[in-house]
TORDO-840703 format. One record per atom (N, C-alpha, C): atom name; x, y, z. Coordinates in steps of 0.05 Angstrom, whole numbers, plus 5000, padded with zeros to 4 digits. Each point is the difference from the previous one (the first is absolute). Layout:
<atoms>
  site    px    py    pz
    CA     X     Y     Z
...
</atoms>
This chain:
<atoms>
  site    px    py    pz
     N  6856  4041  7672
    CA  4979  4996  4987
     C  4993  5008  4972
     N  5017  5026  5003
    CA  4997  5017  4967
     C  5024  4990  4990
     N  5022  4988  5015
    CA  5021  4993  4985
     C  4986  4973  4980
     N  4988  4979  5019
    CA  4990  4980  4996
     C  4980  5000  4969
     N  4983  5029  4999
    CA  4981  4988  4987
     C  5016  5019  4974
     N  5012  5016  4999
    CA  5020  5014  4975
     C  5010  4974  4984
     N  5015  4983  5018
    CA  5016  4985  4989
     C  4979  4970  4990
     N  4972  5002  5003
    CA  4994  4979  4993
     C  4982  5008  4973
     N  4994  5022  5003
    CA  4985  5023  4973
     C  5030  5006  4972
     N  5021  4996  5015
    CA  5021  5001  4983
     C  5003  4971  4988
     N  5001  4978  5013
    CA  5001  4977  4997
     C  4979  4990  4966
     N  4978  5003  5016
    CA  4975  5002  4974
     C  4987  5015  4994
     N  5021  5032  4996
    CA  4998  5006  4968
     C  4994  4997  4974
     N  4994  5016  4987
    CA  5005  4995  4965
     C  4998  5025  5002
     N  5019  4988  4966
    CA  5014  5029  4989
     C  4993  4985  4970
     N  5003  5024  4980
    CA  5005  4987  4974
     C  5012  5011  4975
     N  5008  4994  4982
    CA  5025  5005  4986
     C  4985  5009  4966
     N  5009  5027  4992
    CA  4976  5005  4973
     C  5029  4996  4987
     N  4980  4992  4966
    CA  5020  5002  4983
     C  4992  5022  4974
     N  5012  5016  4990
    CA  4997  5016  4984
     C  5022  4995  4976
     N  4993  5011  4969
    CA  5018  4999  4989
     C  5015  5036  4994
     N  4976  5013  4984
    CA  5016  5027  4986
     C  4974  5015  5018
     N  5016  5026  4998
    CA  4985  5024  5007
     C  4996  5017  4983
     N  4978  5004  4985
    CA  5000  5019  4969
     C  4979  4992  4991
     N  4991  5018  4977
    CA  4982  5003  4984
     C  5008  4995  4973
     N  4982  4971  4994
    CA  5003  4983  4975
     C  4975  5005  4979
     N  5008  4992  4976
    CA  4974  5001  4982
     C  4974  4972  5007
     N  5030  4976  4997
    CA  4978  4976  4998
     C  5021  4982  5028
     N  4986  4983  5007
    CA  5014  4983  5028
     C  4996  4980  4999
     N  5005  4982  4983
    CA  4984  4970  4997
     C  5013  4978  5027
     N  5013  5008  5018
    CA  5005  4985  5027
     C  4990  5019  5020
     N  4989  5020  4999
    CA  4995  5010  5027
     C  5014  5015  5015
     N  5027  5011  4985
    CA  5031  4999  5019
     C  5001  5022  5009
     N  4988  5025  4987
    CA  5011  5023  5008
     C  4966  5011  5018
     N  5011  5025  5022
    CA  4982  5017  5012
     C  5009  5024  5004
     N  4981  5012  4991
    CA  5004  5036  4989
     C  5013  5014  5024
     N  5027  5012  5009
    CA  4997  5032  5018
     C  4980  4995  5013
     N  4969  5010  4988
    CA  4991  5012  5027
     C  4991  4980  5015
     N  4999  4979  4979
    CA  4978  4977  5028
     C  5020  4983  5020
     N  5029  5003  4986
    CA  5022  4992  5019
     C  5010  5022  5026
     N  4992  5018  4995
    CA  5007  5028  5015
     C  4970  4991  5018
     N  4975  5000  4993
    CA  4983  4988  5024
     C  5007  4984  5010
     N  4997  4974  4983
    CA  5017  4976  5023
     C  5016  5009  5025
     N  5025  5006  4990
    CA  5028  5001  5019
     C  4977  5020  5022
     N  4996  5010  4999
    CA  4980  5025  5024
     C  4979  4974  5020
     N  4990  4986  4981
    CA  4974  4982  5017
     C  5034  4969  5015
     N  5023  5000  4995
    CA  5009  4984  5011
     C  5016  5021  5017
     N  5005  5022  5007
    CA  5009  5026  5015
     C  4985  4992  5024
     N  4968  5009  4997
    CA  4982  5006  5001
     C  4991  4979  5030
     N  5001  4974  4984
    CA  4982  4984  5004
     C  5009  4974  5016
     N  5034  4998  4981
    CA  5016  4981  5010
     C  5027  4994  5007
     N  5011  4991  5007
    CA  5030  5004  5011
     C  5014  4985  4981
     N  5023  5025  4982
    CA  5013  4996  4974
     C  5025  4982  5018
     N  5000  4979  4985
    CA  5033  4986  5006
     C  5016  4998  4975
     N  5029  4995  5003
    CA  5012  4995  4989
     C  4998  4963  4996
     N  5004  4993  4973
    CA  5002  4964  4996
     C  5019  4990  5031
     N  5028  5017  5002
    CA  5013  4986  5004
     C  4994  4999  5032
     N  4989  5020  5008
    CA  4993  4998  5025
     C  4980  4984  5009
     N  4975  4995  4979
    CA  4983  4973  5014
     C  5013  4979  4991
     N  5017  4996  4979
    CA  5015  4969  5008
     C  5024  4990  5024
     N  4999  5040  5011
    CA  5015  4989  5021
     C  4984  5007  5030
     N  4980  4996  4999
    CA  4975  4997  5011
     C  4987  4977  5003
     N  5002  4990  4974
    CA  4987  4969  5003
     C  5027  4990  5006
     N  5014  4998  4992
    CA  5024  4976  5018
     C  4998  4999  5027
     N  4988  5011  5014
    CA  4988  5010  5033
     C  4972  4983  5000
     N  4988  4999  4980
    CA  4978  4992  5001
     C  4984  5016  5008
     N  5002  5032  4991
    CA  4980  5015  5001
     C  4992  5018  4972
     N  4983  5009  5009
    CA  4976  5013  4981
     C  4995  5020  5008
     N  5005  5031  4993
    CA  4996  5028  5011
     C  4957  4994  4985
     N  4994  5023  5025
    CA  4964  4990  4986
     C  5007  5016  4973
     N  4987  4998  4981
    CA  4991  5025  4973
     C  5016  5015  4988
     N  5026  4971  5003
    CA  5032  5018  4992
     C  4987  4993  4969
     N  5007  5023  4985
    CA  5003  4993  4972
     C  5017  5006  4989
     N  5024  4978  4978
    CA  5019  5006  4983
     C  4994  5010  4979
     N  5015  5014  4984
    CA  4994  5009  4974
     C  5018  4991  4983
     N  4998  4984  4969
    CA  5027  4982  4982
     C  4995  5013  4979
     N  5020  5008  4979
    CA  4996  4999  4979
     C  5014  4977  4976
     N  4985  4988  4987
    CA  5010  4985  4976
     C  5012  5009  4972
     N  5025  4987  4995
    CA  5006  5001  4968
     C  5032  5024  5000
     N  4991  5026  5013
    CA  5021  5022  4998
     C  4982  5022  4968
     N  4997  5007  5010
    CA  4985  5014  4983
     C  5009  5040  5007
     N  5008  5009  4991
    CA  5007  5025  4996
     C  4982  5020  5019
     N  4970  4990  4995
    CA  4979  5019  5018
     C  4998  4998  5022
     N  5021  4980  5008
    CA  5004  4989  5029
     C  5014  5030  5012
     N  5015  5013  4986
    CA  5014  5014  5012
     C  4989  5034  4990
     N  4995  4995  4984
    CA  4986  5035  4982
     C  4977  5000  5013
     N  4984  4977  5006
    CA  4963  5007  5010
     C  5001  4989  5028
     N  5010  4974  5004
    CA  4991  4997  5027
     C  5014  5009  5028
     N  5024  5002  4994
    CA  5021  5004  5023
     C  4988  5035  5010
     N  4999  5011  4979
    CA  4998  5026  5014
     C  4969  5000  5017
     N  4976  4985  5000
    CA  4979  4993  5016
     C  5011  4981  5026
     N  5014  4986  4994
    CA  5007  4984  5020
     C  5018  5012  5018
     N  5027  5030  4991
    CA  4998  5009  5022
     C  4987  5020  5008
     N  4981  5009  4989
    CA  4984  5024  5011
     C  4978  4986  5019
     N  4997  4969  5004
    CA  4981  4991  5011
     C  5023  4984  5018
     N  5015  4997  4997
    CA  5021  4983  5027
     C  4997  4974  5006
     N  4993  4991  4965
    CA  5004  4960  4999
     C  5019  4994  4991
     N  5009  4975  5013
    CA  5016  4990  4984
     C  4997  4975  4979
     N  5018  4995  4990
    CA  4992  4984  4983
     C  5025  4983  4992
     N  4994  4977  4981
    CA  5017  4980  4990
     C  5001  5002  4973
     N  5028  5004  4980
    CA  4987  5003  4980
     C  5022  4968  4980
     N  4976  4981  4995
    CA  5015  4977  4989
     C  5007  5008  4969
     N  5022  4985  4996
    CA  5022  5008  4973
     C  5001  4971  4981
     N  5002  5015  4975
    CA  5003  4976  4978
     C  5022  4996  4997
     N  5023  4996  5011
    CA  5026  5013  4986
     C  5011  5013  4973
     N  4988  4980  4986
    CA  5013  5001  4973
     C  4986  5025  4978
     N  4987  5010  5013
    CA  4981  5025  4995
     C  5006  5020  5007
     N  5012  5003  5022
    CA  5015  5022  5012
     C  5012  5019  4974
     N  4999  5027  4989
    CA  5014  5009  4980
     C  4992  4991  4976
     N  4975  4980  4985
    CA  5000  4987  4983
     C  4993  5021  4982
     N  5004  5001  4971
    CA  4992  5016  4982
     C  4970  4996  4993
     N  4989  4985  5011
    CA  4976  4978  4990
     C  4977  5000  5023
     N  4975  5000  4994
    CA  4981  4988  5031
     C  5000  4987  4999
     N  4984  4987  5023
    CA  5005  4982  5007
     C  4977  4978  4983
     N  5007  4977  4987
    CA  4987  4994  4987
     C  4973  4992  4997
     N  4988  4993  5020
    CA  4960  5007  4995
     C  4999  5025  4989
     N  5020  5029  5011
    CA  4980  5018  4985
     C  5014  5010  4978
     N  5023  4991  4993
    CA  5014  5000  4970
     C  4968  4978  4986
     N  4998  4974  4998
    CA  4978  4988  4989
     C  4962  5015  5004
     N  5003  5014  5021
    CA  4980  5017  4998
     C  4996  5024  4975
     N  5027  5013  4994
    CA  5012  5020  4974
     C  4992  4990  4974
     N  4999  4975  5006
    CA  5004  4982  4974
     C  4966  4984  4991
     N  4993  5001  5016
    CA  4975  4990  5002
     C  4971  5016  5005
     N  5004  5015  5020
    CA  4977  5009  5008
     C  4998  5032  4986
     N  5002  5001  4975
    CA  5003  5027  4990
     C  4976  4999  4980
     N  4970  5022  4988
    CA  4993  5001  4978
     C  5008  4997  4982
     N  4983  4985  4968
    CA  5018  4994  4990
     C  4991  4971  4991
     N  5012  4990  4974
    CA  5003  4973  4983
     C  5023  4988  5011
     N  4994  4977  5003
    CA  5037  4975  4999
     C  4974  4980  4990
     N  5028  4989  4980
    CA  4998  4978  4976
     C  4975  4973  5022
     N  5000  4989  4971
    CA  4975  4982  5016
     C  5016  4972  5017
     N  5025  4989  4998
    CA  5011  4987  5007
     C  5025  5007  5007
     N  5009  4983  5035
    CA  5022  5007  5021
     C  5017  4967  4997
     N  5014  5001  4998
    CA  5019  4971  4998
     C  5023  5014  5023
     N  5007  4988  5026
    CA  5026  5006  5018
     C  5010  4967  5001
     N  5021  4995  5001
    CA  5024  4978  4998
     C  5010  5014  5027
     N  4995  4975  5023
    CA  5013  5016  5025
     C  5009  4970  5010
     N  5031  4991  4996
    CA  5013  4986  5009
     C  4994  4986  4979
     N  4993  4970  5010
    CA  4993  4981  4970
     C  4972  4992  5003
     N  4980  5028  5007
    CA  4964  4999  5001
     C  4995  5026  4975
     N  4991  4987  4990
    CA  4988  5021  4984
     C  4965  5012  5004
     N  5002  5024  5001
    CA  4966  5006  5008
     C  4994  5013  4986
     N  4965  4999  4985
    CA  4987  5021  4987
     C  4989  4999  4993
     N  4977  5027  4998
    CA  4982  5010  5006
     C  4984  5012  4972
     N  4980  4995  4998
    CA  4978  5009  4980
     C  4989  5024  5012
     N  4997  5023  4991
    CA  4998  5022  5015
     C  4967  5010  5002
     N  4993  4996  4975
    CA  4974  5004  4989
     C  4993  5025  5017
     N  4972  5004  5020
    CA  4991  5033  5000
     C  5020  5018  5019
     N  5026  4980  5007
    CA  5017  5011  5020
     C  5022  5022  4979
     N  4999  4992  4968
    CA  5016  5011  4982
     C  4999  5024  5002
     N  4977  5006  4997
    CA  4979  5033  5011
     C  5005  5015  5028
     N  5010  5017  4999
    CA  4996  5020  5029
     C  4989  5018  4995
     N  4980  5008  5008
    CA  4998  5029  4994
     C  4994  5016  5029
     N  5003  5036  4992
    CA  5009  5014  5023
     C  4976  4992  5016
     N  4983  4996  5000
    CA  4974  4998  5010
     C  5002  4976  5018
     N  5011  4971  4991
    CA  5002  4979  5013
     C  5038  5014  5019
     N  5016  5004  4991
    CA  5012  5005  5017
     C  4999  5022  5023
     N  4982  5018  4999
    CA  4984  5026  5016
     C  4994  4976  5024
     N  4971  4982  4993
    CA  4986  4975  5015
     C  5028  4983  5012
     N  5031  4995  4993
    CA  5007  4980  5016
     C  5024  5021  5023
     N  4990  5025  5001
    CA  5020  5016  5017
     C  4998  4991  5030
     N  4966  4999  5011
    CA  5001  4984  5018
     C  4990  4961  5006
     N  5013  4986  4971
    CA  4996  4974  5006
     C  5032  4994  5011
     N  4997  4973  5007
    CA  5025  4988  5014
     C  5002  4970  4982
     N  5016  4989  4999
    CA  5011  4984  4970
     C  4989  4972  5020
     N  5001  5000  5021
    CA  4999  4972  5020
     C  4965  4988  5002
     N  4985  5026  4999
    CA  4969  5001  4999
     C  4986  4973  4978
     N  4989  4975  5017
    CA  4992  4979  4982
     C  4983  5010  4977
     N  4985  5024  5009
    CA  4980  5022  4980
     C  5000  5011  4975
     N  5040  4994  4992
    CA  5005  5012  4983
     C  4996  4978  4987
     N  5001  5009  4956
    CA  4987  4978  4980
     C  5041  4994  4997
     N  4994  4973  5004
    CA  5028  4987  4984
     C  5006  5010  4975
     N  4988  5017  4982
    CA  4993  5002  4973
     C  5011  5029  4998
     N  4996  5019  5027
    CA  5002  5031  4992
     C  5033  4998  5005
     N  5008  5024  4995
    CA  5029  5010  5000
     C  5008  5005  5036
     N  4985  5001  5014
    CA  5007  4994  5029
     C  5007  4976  5007
     N  4987  4979  4981
    CA  4996  4969  4998
     C  5028  4995  4995
     N  5002  5019  4979
    CA  5029  4986  4980
     C  5023  5006  5020
     N  4992  5021  5009
    CA  5028  5015  5016
     C  5007  4974  5021
     N  4977  4990  5019
    CA  4998  4990  5030
     C  5016  4970  4982
     N  4994  4991  4978
    CA  5010  4975  4986
     C  5026  5005  5003
     N  5009  5019  4984
    CA  5028  4996  4990
     C  5019  5017  5025
     N  4992  5011  5021
    CA  5013  4994  5018
     C  4997  4975  5013
     N  4984  4985  5005
    CA  5005  4979  5012
     C  5020  4976  4981
     N  5007  5008  4981
    CA  5016  4984  4982
     C  5029  5007  5004
     N  5002  5033  5012
    CA  5018  5006  5003
     C  5015  5004  5026
     N  4992  4997  5033
    CA  5000  5004  5019
     C  5009  4980  5014
     N  5012  4981  4978
    CA  5015  4972  5017
     C  5028  4994  4993
     N  5003  5021  4978
    CA  5020  4996  4975
     C  5024  5014  5010
     N  5028  5001  4991
    CA  5028  5007  5018
     C  4996  5035  4981
     N  5017  5007  5023
    CA  4993  5029  4986
     C  5014  5000  4976
     N  5015  4997  4987
    CA  5016  5010  4979
     C  4980  4994  4974
     N  4990  4965  5005
    CA  4975  4985  4974
     C  4986  5024  4998
     N  4991  5012  5028
    CA  4967  5016  5004
     C  5005  5023  4988
     N  5031  5015  4996
    CA  5004  5031  4991
     C  4998  4983  4959
     N  5009  4996  4998
    CA  5003  4987  4980
     C  4975  4980  4986
     N  4979  5000  5013
    CA  4973  4997  4992
     C  4983  5030  5002
     N  5005  5018  5020
    CA  4989  5021  4995
     C  5005  5022  4977
     N  5024  4985  4994
    CA  5022  5024  4981
     C  4977  4981  4968
     N  5001  4977  5004
    CA  4980  4987  4974
     C  4973  5009  4997
     N  4984  5007  5027
    CA  4976  5002  4999
     C  4996  5033  5002
     N  5028  5025  4997
    CA  4989  5027  4989
     C  5004  4999  4971
     N  5019  4983  4987
    CA  5001  5008  4967
     C  4973  4987  4997
     N  4993  4970  5013
    CA  4972  4985  4981
     C  4975  5031  5010
     N  4998  5012  5021
    CA  4984  5025  5002
     C  5011  5020  4981
     N  5023  5002  4992
    CA  5004  5033  4990
     C  5003  5018  5016
     N  5003  4988  5038
    CA  5006  5016  5018
     C  5025  5009  5010
     N  5012  5024  5006
    CA  5022  5009  5021
     C  4996  5009  5027
     N  5003  4981  5011
    CA  4987  5006  5035
     C  5034  5021  5007
     N  4990  5019  5020
    CA  5015  5017  5005
     C  5009  5002  5033
     N  5014  5002  5018
    CA  4988  5000  5026
     C  4980  5026  5010
     N  4982  4989  5015
    CA  4994  5026  5004
     C  5004  5014  5027
     N  4989  5029  5007
    CA  5012  5005  5027
     C  4994  4990  5020
     N  4965  4984  5002
    CA  4993  4987  5023
     C  4998  4975  4987
     N  5014  4997  4993
    CA  5010  4968  4996
     C  5027  4990  5005
     N  5020  5015  4988
    CA  5029  5008  5000
     C  5008  4979  5033
     N  5023  4991  4996
    CA  5015  4988  5020
     C  5011  5018  5019
     N  5004  4987  5025
    CA  5024  5023  5015
     C  5025  4990  4988
     N  5018  5024  4994
    CA  5026  5007  4996
     C  5018  4985  5025
     N  5020  5000  5002
    CA  5020  4995  5012
     C  5002  5022  5024
     N  5005  5016  4995
    CA  4995  5028  5014
     C  4976  5006  5013
     N  4975  4997  4988
    CA  4980  5004  5015
     C  4995  4973  5021
     N  5009  4980  4988
    CA  4999  4979  5026
     C  5018  5009  5026
     N  5022  5003  5001
    CA  5011  5013  5018
     C  4996  5021  5018
     N  4985  5020  4981
    CA  4983  5014  5007
     C  4981  4999  5032
     N  4983  4984  4982
    CA  4984  4991  5016
     C  5011  4988  5030
     N  5020  4972  4989
    CA  5012  4988  5020
     C  5013  5018  5028
     N  5011  5027  4993
    CA  5013  5015  5016
     C  4980  5008  5016
     N  4970  5014  5004
    CA  4970  5007  5010
     C  5002  4978  5025
     N  4989  5020  5015
    CA  4996  4989  5029
     C  4986  4978  4997
     N  4974  5001  4982
    CA  4977  4987  5001
     C  4997  4981  4981
     N  5020  4992  4986
    CA  4988  4977  4978
     C  5026  4979  4999
     N  4998  4972  4998
    CA  5017  4983  5008
     C  5001  4987  4969
     N  5024  4987  4988
    CA  4999  4976  4975
     C  4999  4980  5004
     N  4983  4991  4987
    CA  5005  4966  5009
     C  5002  4989  4969
     N  4994  4979  4997
    CA  5006  4989  4981
     C  4975  4985  4985
     N  5010  4997  4976
    CA  4966  4996  4990
     C  5009  4972  4966
     N  5025  4995  4993
    CA  5009  4978  4985
     C  5023  5016  4988
     N  5008  4980  4979
    CA  5014  5014  4981
     C  4991  5008  4987
     N  4977  4987  4969
    CA  4983  5007  4991
     C  4966  4994  5007
     N  4990  4996  5010
    CA  4973  4994  5012
     C  4990  4977  4983
     N  5005  4978  5006
    CA  4993  4974  4998
     C  4984  4988  5021
     N  4984  4983  4995
    CA  4981  4991  5022
     C  5018  4971  5007
     N  5010  5008  5026
    CA  5021  4984  5015
     C  4993  4968  5004
     N  4968  5007  5007
    CA  4986  4967  5009
     C  4999  4979  4979
     N  5004  5010  4973
    CA  4995  4985  4973
     C  5027  4994  4985
     N  5022  5014  5016
    CA  5025  4997  4980
     C  5027  4984  5016
     N  5005  4986  4982
    CA  5027  4989  5007
     C  5011  5004  5033
     N  5011  4979  5015
    CA  5016  5014  5027
     C  5023  5019  4992
     N  5010  4992  4972
    CA  5035  5012  4994
     C  4992  5034  4992
     N  4972  5000  4988
    CA  4998  5027  4995
     C  4979  5020  5020
     N  4988  4986  5024
    CA  4996  5011  5015
     C  5015  5008  5021
     N  5023  4988  5007
    CA  5031  5001  5011
     C  5010  5025  4988
     N  5004  5005  4973
    CA  5009  5020  4983
     C  4980  5019  5003
     N  4980  5004  5001
    CA  4977  5022  4999
     C  4997  5011  5026
     N  5012  4989  5020
    CA  4997  5010  5030
     C  5041  5012  5010
     N  5009  4978  4996
    CA  5033  5014  5002
     C  5004  5025  4981
     N  4998  4996  4970
    CA  5013  5028  4991
     C  4983  5022  5003
     N  4980  4988  5012
    CA  4986  5037  5002
     C  5011  5003  5031
     N  5000  4987  5017
    CA  5017  5009  5027
     C  5023  5012  4992
     N  5020  4995  4976
    CA  5018  5011  5002
     C  5012  5015  4985
     N  4981  5003  4974
    CA  5000  5024  4985
     C  4990  5021  5021
     N  4980  5007  5017
    CA  4993  5018  5024
     C  5017  5002  5012
     N  5014  4988  5007
    CA  5023  5013  5022
     C  5026  5006  4976
     N  5001  4992  4983
    CA  5023  5013  4983
     C  4986  5040  4996
     N  4972  4998  4991
    CA  5001  5025  4994
     C  4996  5012  5033
     N  4989  5003  5019
    CA  4987  5003  5024
     C  5031  5002  5016
     N  5022  4978  4999
    CA  5009  5000  5021
     C  5000  4992  5022
     N  4979  4983  5014
    CA  4993  4989  5019
     C  4984  4969  4991
     N  4985  4983  5011
    CA  4987  4979  4988
     C  4975  5012  5008
     N  4977  4987  4995
    CA  4973  5003  5006
     C  4983  4986  5016
     N  4984  4998  5016
    CA  4994  4981  5025
     C  4968  4992  4985
     N  4988  5004  4983
    CA  4980  4992  4987
     C  4993  4991  4972
     N  4981  4988  5002
    CA  4988  4982  4973
     C  4980  5003  4984
     N  4992  4991  4984
    CA  4969  5000  4988
     C  5007  4987  4984
     N  4982  4974  4997
    CA  4991  4989  4977
     C  4984  5007  4972
     N  5011  4997  4986
    CA  4991  5015  4971
     C  4966  4973  4992
     N  4977  5025  5001
    CA  4982  4979  5001
     C  4991  4986  5019
     N  5013  5006  5021
    CA  4995  4979  5028
     C  5002  4977  4996
     N  5012  4993  4978
    CA  5003  4969  4993
     C  5034  4994  5014
     N  4995  4982  5019
    CA  5019  4983  5026
     C  4997  4973  5003
     N  5016  4980  5012
    CA  4990  4979  5004
     C  5024  5008  5028
     N  5000  4969  5019
    CA  5010  5003  5036
     C  5031  5005  4985
     N  5005  4985  4974
    CA  5027  5004  4992
     C  5009  5024  4994
     N  4984  5015  4989
    CA  5003  5025  4987
     C  5008  5023  5022
     N  4980  4996  5029
    CA  5012  5009  5017
     C  5023  4996  5016
     N  5008  4967  5004
    CA  5029  4990  5009
     C  5010  5019  4983
     N  4996  5004  4974
    CA  5024  5004  4982
     C  5008  5043  5010
     N  4978  5007  4999
    CA  4992  5030  5015
     C  5027  4998  5029
     N  4996  4988  5015
    CA  5006  5007  5025
     C  5028  4988  4996
     N  5011  4985  4988
    CA  5023  4990  5001
     C  5021  5021  4981
     N  4980  5014  4986
    CA  5017  5021  4985
     C  5008  5028  5023
     N  4985  4996  5018
    CA  5000  5027  5022
     C  4985  5010  5000
     N  4975  4999  4995
    CA  4977  5025  4997
     C  4993  4993  5036
     N  4985  5013  5004
    CA  4988  4994  5030
     C  4972  4997  4999
     N  4978  5020  4978
    CA  4987  4991  5001
     C  4987  4996  4973
     N  4972  4999  4992
    CA  4993  4992  4965
     C  4978  5009  5006
     N  4981  5006  4974
    CA  4972  5000  5000
     C  4991  4983  4978
     N  4981  4989  5008
    CA  4977  4988  4971
     C  4971  5015  4990
     N  4989  4996  4989
    CA  4970  5011  4991
     C  4972  4991  5009
     N  5010  4981  5023
    CA  4979  4989  5016
     C  4985  5024  5012
     N  4976  5000  5002
    CA  4986  5024  5001
     C  4991  4984  5031
     N  5016  5010  5027
    CA  4992  5004  5034
     C  5017  5012  5019
     N  4991  5010  5017
    CA  5002  5009  5016
     C  5024  4988  5008
     N  5017  5014  5020
    CA  5028  4991  5009
     C  4999  4998  5027
     N  5001  4965  5003
    CA  4995  5007  5040
     C  5032  4984  5007
     N  4987  4996  5031
    CA  5031  5000  5010
     C  5017  4980  4989
     N  4988  4976  4989
    CA  5014  4973  4992
     C  5011  5000  4974
     N  4992  5022  4985
    CA  5012  4996  4966
     C  5026  4998  5002
     N  4994  4977  4979
    CA  5035  5004  4993
     C  5013  5019  4980
     N  5016  5018  5018
    CA  5017  5019  4990
     C  5007  5009  4967
     N  5014  4963  4983
    CA  5005  5003  4983
     C  4975  4990  4980
     N  4977  5005  5005
    CA  4971  4992  4980
     C  4980  5016  5022
     N  4999  5029  5000
    CA  4992  5017  5008
     C  4965  5003  4984
     N  4983  5007  5008
    CA  4983  5005  4977
     C  4999  5026  4998
     N  4984  5004  4984
    CA  4993  5035  4986
     C  4973  5005  4979
     N  4988  5027  5007
    CA  4976  4998  4990
     C  5006  5020  4975
     N  4997  4998  4975
    CA  4993  5013  4979
     C  4990  5028  5004
     N  5005  5026  4989
    CA  4978  5025  5010
     C  5011  5021  4973
     N  4958  4996  4991
    CA  5000  5010  4974
     C  4995  5027  5007
     N  4991  5016  4966
    CA  5003  5026  5004
     C  4970  5009  5015
     N  4987  4996  5024
    CA  4982  5015  5024
     C  5012  5019  5009
     N  4969  5024  5007
    CA  5006  5022  5006
     C  5003  4993  5030
     N  5008  5015  5021
    CA  5004  4992  5029
     C  4976  4991  5008
     N  4976  5013  4996
    CA  4976  4983  5026
     C  4999  4962  4986
     N  5008  4999  4973
    CA  5001  4985  4992
     C  5017  4980  5013
     N  5020  5003  4996
    CA  5035  4988  5009
     C  4994  5001  5036
     N  4985  5016  5013
    CA  5001  4985  5024
     C  4979  4989  5002
     N  4979  5002  4985
    CA  4978  4974  5012
     C  5012  4967  4994
     N  5014  4998  4977
    CA  5021  4986  4993
     C  5008  4987  5022
     N  5022  5022  5009
    CA  5019  4992  5028
     C  4990  4995  5021
     N  4980  5011  5004
    CA  4983  5001  5032
     C  4988  4954  4995
     N  4989  4991  4964
    CA  4999  4978  5004
     C  5009  4983  4997
     N  5024  5001  4991
    CA  5027  4978  4999
     C  5008  5003  5030
     N  5004  5016  5014
    CA  5004  4991  5030
     C  4982  4993  5018
     N  4974  5002  4991
    CA  4980  4987  5022
     C  4989  4967  4989
     N  5009  5000  4966
    CA  4992  4975  4993
     C  5019  4972  5004
</atoms>
């Protein structure tokens, strides 16, 4: 009787996969990617005390048997920020919470920040920009007349410290609105062309972006250190962080396969998990990921994990810079919704 009840509970259980990016204190955060170390510590304490910390590979194994441990919570990080080692890992270790780190392979050991962070350095800084911006990307030329966005005061910068670029209330002619518009023009562009465009943007703006400790990417040595820990698994997050669902099939295949091959060379073993950049994928993308040997993959669809979930299209909830109490309330809401 007790065994039947336990089996029934496990089959009908719900779990959650959480999505983080960086753990650091930053001056401006246009995509709300960063959680402060203090809040991250509070959040991990909530997971340790009120939920069941679980690794992604363990959850995927349970799912293959049609099982989800009740109140299981998986912690994941996207992209490959160095602060995942220096800020997040000590807290994970202290709270004994396992995590999976999805890495953009071409950015490991890079001398430049992720392109969206470099764009932030170019555009979201107090000062004046030229009134007109023109960018040629492939066969298409984009132009913006800056108007009031040309001037960006220290007060405006301060008010944007908690702003999010995706907020529909942000005026299109503001500096944050300009950042969003240029980001949209760049995010589907191939990496080399995107970097060349950033160089032209920096020259146009009179900016000289430098890798910041809070934003820099993992070195090879740092990636290996995380991989050797008992708490962190490394997964793939594409070669250059393109939205795969809208990319040609051959581009998808290259981004998926070459990421895994690069990580295998760096780590000396294959990686089991994958994460779709921007959550962008299709059924064909998932088949490519499966064919490449990844045993599970995560999306950005926000819902709980149930026993019949597709292990190559797992849902995740994005976590923001909440304190422990707000985080606990949010997790309970997600779990029961």
